[in-house]
C-alpha positions in Angstrom: 95.1 113.4 130.3 97.0 115.7 130.9 99.9 113.3 132.1 99.8 111.9 128.6 100.9 115.6 127.2 103.6 115.6 130.3 105.5 112.6 129.3 108.9 112.3 128.3 109.3 113.2 124.5 110.2 109.5 124.4 106.2 108.0 125.3 105.2 109.2 122.3 106.6 106.9 120.3 103.2 104.0 119.8 100.8 107.3 118.8 103.6 108.5 116.3 103.9 104.8 115.1 99.9 104.9 114.7 99.6 107.4 111.9 102.6 106.8 109.8 100.9 103.4 109.7 97.3 105.7 109.4 99.1 107.4 106.4 100.2 104.2 105.0 96.5 102.9 105.1 95.3 106.4 103.4 98.0 106.3 100.3 97.1 102.1 100.1 93.5 103.6 99.7 93.8 105.8 97.1 96.2 103.7 95.3 93.8 101.2 95.2 90.3 103.7 94.1 92.9 105.1 91.4 93.9 101.0 90.4 89.3 100.5 90.4 89.7 104.0 88.1 91.5 103.3 85.5 89.3 99.5 85.3 86.6 100.9 85.3 87.4 103.5 82.6 89.2 100.8 80.3 86.6 98.2 79.9 83.7 100.7 79.8 85.8 102.5 77.1 86.4 98.8 75.0 81.8 98.4 75.6 81.6 101.7 74.1 80.4 103.2 77.3 81.2 106.3 78.4 85.3 105.7 80.2 84.5 109.3 82.1 82.0 108.8 83.2 82.5 104.2 84.5 86.1 105.7 85.7 84.2 108.2 87.9 81.7 106.2 89.6 84.7 103.6 89.6 86.4 105.8 91.6 82.9 106.4 94.3 81.9 103.0 94.4 85.0 101.1 93.4 83.9 97.4 93.8 80.5 98.2 92.4 80.7 100.2 89.7 83.8 97.6 88.3 80.9 93.9 88.3 78.2 96.7 87.1 80.3 97.7 83.7 82.4 94.0 83.6 78.0 92.9 83.7 77.4 95.2 80.6 77.2 93.3 77.1 78.8 95.6 75.0 76.9 98.0 72.3 76.7 98.0 69.2 78.2 100.8 67.3 75.4 102.0 64.2 
């Protein structure tokens, strides 16, 4: 382990590549979460449900919320 910290700077290339790949994956995950948030909110609004509620649920529970909002029936207006 000590050898890792004392190694020449050129030997840390693999570690920096791993960190960049991790950051890229996190960015893609966040973009995906926002897509699910918007999709759930829009579909809920069209069906007559709370867009804010389903948007928040869509952010945290992604695909599960999308499936639920897709199978919910339309609300009838009074």
